C-alpha positions as a printed NumPy array, in Angstrom:
array([[ 19.29 ,  -4.679, -55.552],
       [ 18.244,  -5.84 , -52.147],
       [ 18.701,  -4.416, -48.76 ],
       [ 21.847,  -5.594, -47.078],
       [ 21.259,  -6.94 , -43.62 ],
       [ 23.656,  -5.875, -40.899],
       [ 24.3  ,  -3.412, -38.174],
       [ 23.933,   0.184, -39.192],
       [ 25.903,   2.703, -37.205],
       [ 24.877,   6.214, -37.806],
       [ 26.97 ,   9.354, -37.633],
       [ 25.469,  10.278, -34.236],
       [ 26.595,   6.973, -32.711],
       [ 30.105,   7.321, -34.149],
       [ 30.335,  10.883, -32.814],
       [ 29.169,   9.762, -29.351],
       [ 31.782,   6.976, -29.237],
       [ 34.497,   9.433, -30.304],
       [ 33.48 ,  11.982, -27.633],
       [ 33.403,   9.343, -24.864],
       [ 36.824,   8.092, -25.941],
       [ 38.236,  11.639, -25.913],
       [ 36.797,  12.309, -22.434],
       [ 38.332,   9.084, -21.094],
       [ 41.741,  10.041, -22.496],
       [ 41.529,  13.561, -21.037],
       [ 40.569,  12.14 , -17.633],
       [ 43.576,   9.806, -17.675],
       [ 45.874,  12.685, -18.658],
       [ 44.484,  14.919, -15.902],
       [ 45.041,  12.19 , -13.304],
       [ 48.631,  11.554, -14.368],
       [ 49.362,  15.305, -14.375],
       [ 47.967,  15.708, -10.855],
       [ 50.096,  12.822,  -9.589],
       [ 53.198,  14.222, -11.287],
       [ 52.622,  17.661,  -9.738],
       [ 52.195,  16.126,  -6.283],
       [ 55.404,  14.151,  -6.677],
       [ 57.263,  17.222,  -7.968],
       [ 56.146,  19.199,  -4.895],
       [ 57.422,  16.441,  -2.611],
       [ 60.789,  16.554,  -4.388],
       [ 60.944,  20.362,  -4.051],
       [ 60.115,  20.1  ,  -0.331],
       [ 62.838,  17.495,   0.199],
       [ 65.525,  19.526,  -1.54 ],
       [ 64.555,  22.711,   0.331],
       [ 64.976,  20.879,   3.647],
       [ 68.152,  19.23 ,   2.361],
       [ 69.588,  22.65 ,   1.533],
       [ 68.919,  23.96 ,   5.059],
       [ 70.611,  20.91 ,   6.608],
       [ 73.531,  21.033,   4.169],
       [ 74.103,  24.718,   4.933],
       [ 74.155,  23.976,   8.679],
       [ 76.667,  21.171,   8.128],
       [ 78.788,  23.424,   5.921],
       [ 78.794,  26.235,   8.518],
       [ 79.933,  23.794,  11.193],
       [ 82.675,  22.362,   8.956],
       [ 83.85 ,  25.876,   8.092],
       [ 83.96 ,  26.754,  11.793],
       [ 86.055,  23.64 ,  12.438],
       [ 88.458,  24.582,   9.651],
       [ 88.734,  28.037,  11.228],
       [ 89.932,  26.409,  14.439],
       [ 86.766,  25.867,  16.5  ],
       [ 86.952,  22.972,  18.94 ],
       [ 84.109,  20.513,  19.634],
       [ 82.63 ,  22.669,  22.41 ],
       [ 82.521,  25.722,  20.135],
       [ 80.931,  23.642,  17.338],
       [ 78.241,  22.435,  19.768],
       [ 77.563,  26.044,  20.77 ],
       [ 77.187,  27.06 ,  17.108],
       [ 74.921,  24.078,  16.376],
       [ 72.784,  24.933,  19.397],
       [ 72.289,  28.461,  18.118],
       [ 71.09 ,  26.997,  14.798],
       [ 68.404,  25.013,  16.616],
       [ 70.183,  21.673,  16.939],
       [ 69.884,  19.615,  20.1  ],
       [ 73.381,  18.815,  21.359],
       [ 74.347,  15.933,  23.633],
       [ 77.797,  15.405,  25.155],
       [ 79.493,  12.105,  24.202],
       [ 82.833,  10.542,  25.064],
       [ 84.406,  11.858,  21.848],
       [ 82.793,  15.308,  21.761],
       [ 79.227,  16.276,  20.934],
       [ 76.314,  14.795,  19.035],
       [ 74.093,  17.391,  17.325],
       [ 70.609,  16.463,  16.106],
       [ 68.709,  18.773,  13.784],
       [ 65.311,  18.398,  12.094],
       [ 63.925,  20.41 ,   9.195],
       [ 60.233,  20.144,   8.301],
       [ 59.472,  19.054,   4.747],
       [ 55.691,  18.825,   4.913],
       [ 52.941,  18.361,   7.472],
       [ 53.791,  14.676,   7.741],
       [ 57.542,  14.466,   7.037],
       [ 60.776,  15.987,   8.208],
       [ 64.448,  15.592,   7.358],
       [ 66.513,  14.633,  10.39 ],
       [ 70.292,  14.806,  10.564],
       [ 72.72 ,  13.72 ,  13.223],
       [ 76.223,  15.179,  13.268],
       [ 79.192,  14.049,  15.353],
       [ 81.184,  17.115,  16.458],
       [ 84.662,  16.046,  17.533],
       [ 88.17 ,  17.454,  17.552],
       [ 88.655,  15.711,  14.187],
       [ 85.788,  17.636,  12.604],
       [ 82.149,  17.235,  11.683],
       [ 80.906,  13.8  ,  10.619],
       [ 77.415,  13.045,   9.306],
       [ 76.046,  10.045,  11.197],
       [ 72.429,  10.136,   9.997],
       [ 70.585,  11.953,   7.208],
       [ 67.085,  10.603,   6.682],
       [ 63.489,  11.455,   5.974],
       [ 61.168,  10.584,   8.861],
       [ 57.386,  10.457,   9.044],
       [ 55.909,  12.697,  11.731],
       [ 52.303,  11.607,  11.222],
       [ 50.687,   9.584,  13.972],
       [ 50.354,   5.996,  12.844],
       [ 46.963,   4.42 ,  13.346],
       [ 46.359,   0.744,  12.807],
       [ 43.452,  -0.246,  10.613],
       [ 41.371,  -2.452,  12.856],
       [ 38.338,  -2.698,  10.578],
       [ 39.292,  -6.037,   9.04 ],
       [ 36.919,  -8.778,  10.027],
       [ 38.816, -12.056,  10.196],
       [ 37.249, -15.462,  10.054],
       [ 37.349, -16.992,  13.533],
       [ 36.892, -20.531,  12.343],
       [ 33.244, -20.781,  13.303],
       [ 30.556, -21.291,  10.706]])
């Protein structure tokens, strides 16, 4: 019997390949878990702010059902921290609830004799926007 020519892979090499493969899989799992936790925190922050705004809206609607006119609703909204502006139909109340360091939930409610109407309910970025001016563009000269 002769020696067979070919590549010989020893047990140490196989073990090293297996360990490197396991470490790569664990790194990918750790990264996806970190991203999922960050996204879950953002969702929790949104719904906490949403709850505060929904409770304010509900208190104003309840006050309207109890007979409060538009001026009284504006007074109640002002006590809750909303900025109120007089309009032709009644009042416009704007309220913001912080979600994170860079985002807030802003609502705008129309307070009229007919009741409370949601005009705007949106997430807004509060971070200062800075343009990236580091791109070097070709000016056409060689």
